[in-house]
RODO-2510 file (C-alpha; in nm, 4 decimals, decimal comma):
residues 392
     n   res          X          Y          Z
     1     m    -2,8651    -2,0658     1,2933
     2     k    -2,5227    -1,9384     1,4014
     3     d    -2,3839    -1,6071     1,2904
     4     p    -2,1788    -1,6271     0,9676
     5     e    -1,8067    -1,6488     1,0416
     6     l    -1,5519    -1,4747     0,8208
     7     i    -1,2080    -1,6342     0,8359
     8     l    -0,9019    -1,4328     0,7366
     9     l    -0,5822    -1,6004     0,6166
    10     p    -0,3321    -1,3121     0,6154
    11     a    -0,0144    -1,3195     0,4106
    12     l     0,1709    -1,1543     0,6987
    13     p     0,2542    -1,4127     0,9666
    14     a     0,2383    -1,3566     1,3393
    15     s     0,5825    -1,3196     1,4946
    16     v     0,6593    -1,5315     1,8008
    17     d     0,9451    -1,4308     2,0319
    18     a     1,1627    -1,6412     2,2630
    19     e     0,9053    -1,6122     2,5418
    20     g     0,6267    -1,7376     2,3177
    21     k     0,4564    -1,4000     2,2826
    22     l     0,2763    -1,3328     1,9553
    23     f     0,2937    -1,0086     1,7606
    24     l     0,1021    -0,8701     1,4635
    25     t     0,1080    -0,5223     1,3152
    26     q    -0,1243    -0,2516     1,4390
    27     k    -0,2157    -0,1812     1,0765
    28     y    -0,3440    -0,5363     1,0348
    29     l    -0,5360    -0,5299     1,3622
    30     d    -0,6984    -0,1970     1,2730
    31     g    -0,8132    -0,3487     0,9458
    32     v    -0,9617    -0,6545     1,1173
    33     a    -1,1498    -0,4338     1,3625
    34     e    -1,2954    -0,2363     1,0713
    35     y    -1,3954    -0,5585     0,8952
    36     a    -1,5802    -0,6628     1,2107
    37     k    -1,7808    -0,3382     1,2188
    38     n    -1,9232    -0,4251     0,8781
    39     w    -1,9552    -0,8041     0,8973
    40     p    -2,2674    -0,9709     1,0472
    41     g    -2,0784    -1,2277     1,2536
    42     p    -1,7430    -1,3200     1,4058
    43     v    -1,4202    -1,2385     1,2221
    44     t    -1,1372    -1,4817     1,2913
    45     t    -0,7717    -1,4641     1,1886
    46     l    -0,5843    -1,7881     1,1294
    47     a    -0,2220    -1,6755     1,1396
    48     r     0,0904    -1,8593     1,0388
    49     l     0,3832    -1,8268     1,2782
    50     t     0,7355    -1,7004     1,2206
    51     k     1,0310    -1,6407     1,4494
    52     q     1,1274    -1,3355     1,2453
    53     p     1,0407    -1,0131     1,4313
    54     v     0,7858    -0,7693     1,2925
    55     r     0,9936    -0,5046     1,1134
    56     d     0,9236    -0,1491     1,0024
    57     l     0,5646    -0,1556     1,1247
    58     d     0,3913    -0,1243     1,4605
    59     p     0,4294    -0,4566     1,6427
    60     v     0,1476    -0,5278     1,8888
    61     e     0,1307    -0,8238     2,1238
    62     v    -0,1794    -1,0358     2,0656
    63     t    -0,3425    -1,3223     2,2539
    64     l    -0,5200    -1,6294     2,1293
    65     g    -0,8880    -1,6659     2,2099
    66     n    -1,2223    -1,7945     2,0903
    67     v    -1,3983    -1,4572     2,0840
    68     p    -1,5157    -1,2257     1,8042
    69     n    -1,2158    -1,0962     1,6079
    70     s    -1,0135    -1,3743     1,7658
    71     i    -0,6711    -1,4874     1,6548
    72     e    -0,5881    -1,8553     1,6160
    73     i    -0,2865    -2,0460     1,4902
    74     r    -0,3375    -2,1670     1,1360
    75     p    -0,3159    -2,5489     1,1170
    76     q    -0,0265    -2,6618     0,9008
    77     d    -0,1955    -2,9888     0,8083
    78     i    -0,4357    -2,9359     0,5181
    79     g    -0,6880    -3,1797     0,6649
    80     q    -0,6918    -2,9976     0,9964
    81     l    -0,7242    -2,6678     0,8131
    82     a    -1,0249    -2,8033     0,6222
    83     s    -1,1875    -2,9077     0,9499
    84     r    -1,1385    -2,5587     1,0932
    85     l    -1,2772    -2,3892     0,7821
    86     m    -1,5803    -2,6166     0,7677
    87     g    -1,8966    -2,4198     0,8241
    88     a    -1,7434    -2,0764     0,7709
    89     a    -1,9457    -1,8310     0,5651
    90     g    -1,6383    -1,7358     0,3701
    91     v    -1,2605    -1,7154     0,3615
    92     m    -1,0538    -1,4138     0,2643
    93     a    -0,6956    -1,4912     0,1621
    94     f    -0,4070    -1,3391    -0,0294
    95     l    -0,3844    -1,4489    -0,3923
    96     a    -0,0656    -1,6560    -0,3691
    97     p     0,0278    -1,9923    -0,5242
    98     d     0,0767    -2,1554    -0,1853
    99     e    -0,2942    -2,1031    -0,1140
   100     a    -0,3933    -2,3383    -0,3970
   101     p    -0,4332    -2,6428    -0,1642
   102     m    -0,6509    -2,4339     0,0688
   103     l    -0,8702    -2,3296    -0,2241
   104     q    -0,9089    -2,6905    -0,3338
   105     v    -1,0312    -2,8106     0,0068
   106     c    -1,2608    -2,5096     0,0382
   107     n    -1,4181    -2,6004    -0,2948
   108     e    -1,4632    -2,9568    -0,1675
   109     i    -1,6334    -2,8461     0,1561
   110     e    -1,8257    -2,5702    -0,0242
   111     v    -1,6755    -2,2734     0,1589
   112     p    -1,6401    -1,9738    -0,0773
   113     v    -1,3002    -1,8056    -0,1014
   114     v    -1,2429    -1,4417    -0,1937
   115     f    -0,8848    -1,3480    -0,2741
   116     v    -0,7014    -1,0182    -0,2304
   117     s    -0,4360    -0,9151    -0,4841
   118     e    -0,1749    -0,6403    -0,4873
   119     y     0,1104    -0,6974    -0,7328
   120     s     0,0477    -0,7472    -1,1025
   121     p     0,2865    -0,9709    -1,3016
   122     k     0,4488    -0,6598    -1,4489
   123     t     0,5020    -0,5074    -1,1050
   124     e     0,6528    -0,8308    -0,9734
   125     r     0,9046    -0,8308    -1,2576
   126     q     0,9860    -0,4652    -1,1917
   127     i     1,0501    -0,5412    -0,8244
   128     v     1,2928    -0,8156    -0,9227
   129     d     1,4714    -0,5743    -1,1562
   130     a     1,4951    -0,3148    -0,8782
   131     e     1,6145    -0,5472    -0,6036
   132     v     1,8213    -0,8212    -0,7735
   133     s     2,1509    -0,7282    -0,9352
   134     n     2,2718    -1,0825    -1,0187
   135     p     2,1456    -1,1547    -1,3732
   136     i     2,1283    -1,5322    -1,3197
   137     i     1,9202    -1,5003    -1,0050
   138     r     1,7053    -1,2422    -1,1783
   139     v     1,6267    -1,4837    -1,4624
   140     r     1,5469    -1,7640    -1,2163
   141     r     1,3114    -1,5479    -1,0135
   142     k     1,1270    -1,4282    -1,3211
   143     a     1,0886    -1,7878    -1,4386
   144     w     0,9386    -1,8761    -1,1006
   145     l     0,7049    -1,5785    -1,1294
   146     q     0,5746    -1,7083    -1,4624
   147     g     0,4775    -2,0382    -1,3023
   148     a     0,3256    -1,8615    -1,0042
   149     e     0,1144    -1,6458    -1,2326
   150     r    -0,0245    -1,9489    -1,4159
   151     t    -0,1256    -2,0954    -1,0798
   152     r    -0,2906    -1,7706    -0,9688
   153     q    -0,4972    -1,7485    -1,2855
   154     k    -0,6244    -2,1042    -1,2355
   155     m    -0,7108    -2,0210    -0,8739
   156     l    -0,9142    -1,7186    -0,9766
   157     l    -1,1377    -1,9350    -1,1945
   158     k    -1,2307    -2,1425    -0,8865
   159     s    -1,2725    -1,8519    -0,6438
   160     a    -1,5878    -1,6701    -0,5368
   161     g    -1,4436    -1,3246    -0,5873
   162     l    -1,1422    -1,0978    -0,5927
   163     q    -1,0548    -0,7698    -0,4231
   164     c    -0,7851    -0,5724    -0,6035
   165     s    -0,5710    -0,3180    -0,4232
   166     g    -0,5165    -0,0606    -0,6957
   167     t    -0,5765    -0,0680    -1,0684
   168     p    -0,2844    -0,2920    -1,1817
   169     t    -0,4280    -0,6286    -1,0757
   170     y    -0,7854    -0,5115    -1,1348
   171     d    -0,7059    -0,4471    -1,4994
   172     v    -0,5241    -0,7810    -1,5360
   173     y    -0,7591    -1,0127    -1,3463
   174     r    -1,1044    -0,8667    -1,4069
   175     p    -1,1497    -1,0788    -1,7239
   176     l    -1,0843    -1,3927    -1,5150
   177     q    -1,3074    -1,3094    -1,2181
   178     s    -1,6287    -1,1184    -1,2782
   179     n    -1,6795    -1,0587    -0,9036
   180     a    -1,3816    -0,8244    -0,8844
   181     l    -1,3696    -0,5157    -0,6640
   182     l    -1,1285    -0,2253    -0,7090
   183     f    -1,0222    -0,0534    -0,3866
   184     f    -0,7477     0,1815    -0,2744
   185     d    -0,5875     0,0890     0,0566
   186     n    -0,5970     0,3854     0,2905
   187     r    -0,5599     0,4103     0,6684
   188     v    -0,6666     0,7737     0,7042
   189     r    -1,0020     0,8002     0,8804
   190     e    -1,2795     1,0421     0,7935
   191     t    -1,2035     1,2570     1,0986
   192     d    -0,8412     1,2981     0,9885
   193     i    -0,9117     1,4140     0,6328
   194     l    -0,7945     1,7699     0,5688
   195     s    -1,0787     2,0182     0,6194
   196     d    -1,2044     2,2593     0,3530
   197     d    -1,0730     2,5566     0,5522
   198     a    -0,7298     2,3982     0,5854
   199     l    -0,7275     2,3208     0,2133
   200     s    -0,8137     2,6824     0,1304
   201     l    -0,5254     2,7999     0,3460
   202     k    -0,2912     2,5476     0,1851
   203     t    -0,3822     2,6409    -0,1713
   204     s    -0,3550     3,0119    -0,0968
   205     e    -0,0086     2,9579     0,0506
   206     i     0,1133     2,7582    -0,2504
   207     l     0,0178     3,0471    -0,4794
   208     k     0,2616     3,2783    -0,2969
   209     k     0,5541     3,1047    -0,4703
   210     q     0,7495     3,0315    -0,1561
   211     p     1,0052     2,7481    -0,1943
   212     l     0,8266     2,4212    -0,2661
   213     r     0,8034     2,1919     0,0351
   214     l     0,8774     1,8472    -0,1048
   215     v     0,8448     1,5273     0,0968
   216     f     0,9023     1,1537     0,0665
   217     g     0,8015     0,8900     0,3197
   218     g     0,8436     0,5136     0,3222
   219     r     1,0881     0,2263     0,3368
   220     l     1,4325     0,3262     0,2142
   221     t     1,4718     0,0399    -0,0312
   222     a     1,5506    -0,0134    -0,3980
   223     m     1,1890    -0,0958    -0,4835
   224     k     1,0928     0,2495    -0,3568
   225     g     1,3555     0,4157    -0,5765
   226     v     1,4948     0,6225    -0,2894
   227     l     1,8411     0,6682    -0,4384
   228     d     1,6800     0,8715    -0,7162
   229     l     1,5781     1,1333    -0,4570
   230     p     1,9274     1,2924    -0,4348
   231     r     1,9451     1,2974    -0,8140
   232     i     1,6086     1,4747    -0,8334
   233     a     1,7214     1,7209    -0,5672
   234     q     2,0520     1,7927    -0,7400
   235     a     1,8737     1,8479    -1,0712
   236     l     1,6399     2,0946    -0,9004
   237     v     1,9409     2,2827    -0,7601
   238     n     2,0938     2,2926    -1,1072
   239     l     1,7664     2,4315    -1,2448
   240     g     1,7611     2,7043    -0,9809
   241     v     1,4368     2,5850    -0,8186
   242     p     1,4003     2,6904    -0,4524
   243     f     1,2806     2,3951    -0,2419
   244     s     1,3198     2,1858     0,0684
   245     l     1,2965     1,8060     0,0709
   246     d     1,2133     1,6050     0,3819
   247     i     1,2807     1,2311     0,3508
   248     v     1,1099     1,0288     0,6240
   249     g     1,1869     0,6623     0,6823
   250     d     1,4470     0,3944     0,7377
   251     g     1,5712     0,0869     0,5588
   252     p     1,8691    -0,0882     0,4012
   253     q     1,9579     0,2069     0,1768
   254     a     1,9518     0,4665     0,4568
   255     k     2,3305     0,4855     0,4896
   256     e     2,3858     0,5270     0,1158
   257     l     2,1080     0,7844     0,0965
   258     r     2,2476     0,9822     0,3907
   259     s     2,5859     0,9951     0,2199
   260     a     2,4326     1,1102    -0,1088
   261     i     2,2497     1,4049     0,0495
   262     s     2,5461     1,5206     0,2597
   263     t     2,7074     1,7101    -0,0272
   264     p     2,7483     2,0885     0,0126
   265     t     2,4754     2,1614    -0,2411
   266     l     2,2170     1,9275    -0,0885
   267     a     2,2882     1,9428     0,2842
   268     s     2,1124     2,2766     0,3194
   269     c     1,7898     2,1755     0,1419
   270     v     1,7513     1,7967     0,1933
   271     a     1,7001     1,6304     0,5325
   272     l     1,6623     1,2660     0,6336
   273     h     1,4299     1,2023     0,9299
   274     r     1,3541     0,8941     1,1383
   275     p     1,0214     0,7177     1,0733
   276     m     0,7284     0,9132     1,2142
   277     d     0,4294     0,7839     1,4067
   278     f     0,1543     0,7636     1,1465
   279     q    -0,1277     0,9372     1,3356
   280     a     0,0641     1,1626     1,5732
   281     e     0,3408     1,2871     1,3415
   282     w     0,3202     1,1827     0,9767
   283     i    -0,0354     1,2935     0,8987
   284     p     0,0058     1,6322     1,0767
   285     h     0,3358     1,6876     0,8922
   286     l     0,1694     1,6261     0,5562
   287     k    -0,1196     1,8569     0,6406
   288     t     0,0902     2,1538     0,7519
   289     s     0,4394     2,1181     0,6052
   290     a     0,4166     1,9533     0,2618
   291     d     0,3134     2,0735    -0,0832
   292     l     0,4289     1,7961    -0,3138
   293     f     0,5056     1,4291    -0,2435
   294     i     0,7918     1,2913    -0,4545
   295     c     0,7366     0,9269    -0,5465
   296     p     1,0194     0,7648    -0,7478
   297     h     0,8791     0,4096    -0,7205
   298     p     1,0151     0,2172    -1,0223
   299     q     0,7389    -0,0435    -0,9878
   300     g     0,3620    -0,0542    -0,9480
   301     d     0,3274    -0,1366    -0,5793
   302     p    -0,0297    -0,0180    -0,4953
   303     s     0,0999     0,1616    -0,1889
   304     s    -0,1472     0,3067     0,0598
   305     t     0,0862     0,6073     0,0558
   306     y    -0,0900     0,7498    -0,2495
   307     p    -0,4417     0,8023    -0,1040
   308     e    -0,3020     0,8745     0,2426
   309     v    -0,0901     1,1609     0,1101
   310     m    -0,3801     1,2879    -0,0986
   311     s    -0,6087     1,2929     0,2069
   312     c    -0,3802     1,5606     0,3522
   313     g    -0,4174     1,7910     0,0517
   314     v    -0,0753     1,7041    -0,0879
   315     a    -0,0222     1,6672    -0,4625
   316     i     0,2031     1,3884    -0,5938
   317     a     0,4761     1,3891    -0,8567
   318     g     0,5848     1,0364    -0,9356
   319     y     0,7133     0,7845    -1,1848
   320     e     0,4460     0,6532    -1,4201
   321     n     0,4319     0,3025    -1,2753
   322     e     0,1062     0,1061    -1,3030
   323     a    -0,0250     0,1966    -0,9589
   324     f     0,0381     0,5703    -0,9710
   325     s    -0,0810     0,5920    -1,3309
   326     g    -0,4055     0,4304    -1,2139
   327     i    -0,4378     0,6813    -0,9299
   328     v    -0,3887     0,9700    -1,1723
   329     s    -0,6492     0,8334    -1,4138
   330     q    -0,9016     0,7812    -1,1324
   331     s    -0,8457     1,1146    -0,9561
   332     s    -0,7351     1,3532    -1,2345
   333     s    -0,4635     1,4577    -0,9903
   334     g    -0,0896     1,3996    -0,9956
   335     f     0,2090     1,4520    -1,2214
   336     l     0,3688     1,1633    -1,4124
   337     s     0,7308     1,1269    -1,5223
   338     p     0,9101     0,8422    -1,7042
   339     i     1,0366     0,5680    -1,4737
   340     g     1,4041     0,5930    -1,3881
   341     k     1,4450     0,9463    -1,5224
   342     p     1,5025     1,1659    -1,2142
   343     e     1,6199     1,4613    -1,4219
   344     l     1,2898     1,4607    -1,6123
   345     m     1,0970     1,4525    -1,2864
   346     a     1,3003     1,7510    -1,1687
   347     q     1,2080     1,9352    -1,4882
   348     r     0,8408     1,8587    -1,4212
   349     i     0,8722     1,9937    -1,0666
   350     a     1,0464     2,3041    -1,2020
   351     r     0,7469     2,3711    -1,4252
   352     l     0,5169     2,3270    -1,1252
   353     h     0,7223     2,5809    -0,9356
   354     e     0,6368     2,8314    -1,2061
   355     d     0,2715     2,7260    -1,2402
   356     r     0,1469     2,7153    -0,8805
   357     q    -0,2179     2,7109    -0,9874
   358     e    -0,1579     2,3662    -1,1340
   359     v    -0,0337     2,2474    -0,7942
   360     a    -0,3319     2,4044    -0,6160
   361     t    -0,5741     2,2347    -0,8554
   362     a    -0,4009     1,9000    -0,8014
   363     m    -0,4285     1,9457    -0,4239
   364     t    -0,8033     2,0079    -0,4497
   365     r    -0,8630     1,7089    -0,6755
   366     a    -0,6430     1,4860    -0,4589
   367     l    -0,8481     1,5663    -0,1516
   368     a    -1,1758     1,5037    -0,3361
   369     f    -1,0492     1,1601    -0,4400
   370     a    -0,9313     1,0758    -0,0882
   371     r    -1,2687     1,1660     0,0607
   372     k    -1,4277     0,8930    -0,1519
   373     h    -1,1742     0,6368    -0,0322
   374     t    -1,1411     0,6897     0,3405
   375     f    -1,0464     0,4046     0,5716
   376     e    -1,4068     0,3542     0,6837
   377     a    -1,5611     0,3797     0,3366
   378     t    -1,3049     0,1440     0,1833
   379     f    -1,3508    -0,1316     0,4418
   380     a    -1,7291    -0,0997     0,4319
   381     r    -1,7237    -0,1510     0,0537
   382     r    -1,4931    -0,4493     0,0923
   383     m    -1,7255    -0,6207     0,3403
   384     e    -2,0319    -0,5467     0,1260
   385     h    -1,8509    -0,7082    -0,1654
   386     m    -1,7451    -1,0041     0,0503
   387     a    -2,1034    -1,0595     0,1625
   388     r    -2,2289    -1,0586    -0,1984
   389     c    -1,9605    -1,3036    -0,3069
   390     v    -2,0521    -1,5570    -0,0361
   391     g    -2,4269    -1,5180    -0,0854
   392     l    -2,5247    -1,3220     0,2256
***
């Protein structure tokens, strides 16, 4: 009997350049390698192709091959796809309406499908509100989302299981799929988690009431709420709170953000930095140079940023979107503010400046939560769940 094959159908396509070279993100490839460590057979990616370059992530050239953890081109024809999936132990795919035909053929050939979900219906609507200014287009997109959600719910009833990144979709879809797993995406490995000694040093330093070292990292886009960062900073200045704010990232709102922080009052305490290498720069910066992560996300994207920041002993102050609210409820760490109210978040930070013990406690609890959800532990749980769903 051959080893059970797990087939992955990623939402992110492989980019093909003019020379025919294929590229995927290093983050995706790291995840596949971790799957393979915990799966009792070959793990194969069937990737769609796009001519759009990989943006904002680590592009890595990949080769096609019939070896464990191999990468193949996903057949466009549904019949050819069914032939390729025939005999697989299971399929893992993103919960998207365009995967409905794949699910149907998998049910016909008796190959179990486990879906992965990220955005809840509420979060999807919030993203549209954040990114689309034209009211007519906004209405059209939300109408499309309603139809897409009906399709997703029907798909869940015919699936073998569901893995939910963050609490938003877990809370929504658990009644429809009893084999649901809650996980928190996190690419920080056990060896990179902040040590107890380093945490003790960090909490002792925060109690000295030096200026708060605030930080934000991520795509500089509307869905990340980055233009609220200057408003938070200005409110902190007005409140007389001593602080520094490092903003790390790039994106379509970088120019507007740079202009907003170049005022005389903000230029001395707010700095915009290029994106940092995750392992070599970003994680060390969080460990040694950050007290509080500012997260003005106006929507419930279950960003891996939350547990990754927490693994470095950094507390989080953020808008009370679905994802961060879920993190706070699960970890008992973090400070919530109303969405779209930067002045209120600044007032919350001002209170934290005065009550440093509250920050130190949040740091300790954040690290305890992150230790339960390391990269290795998370992917091991996901493969154990996958194996149960497919009957291994």
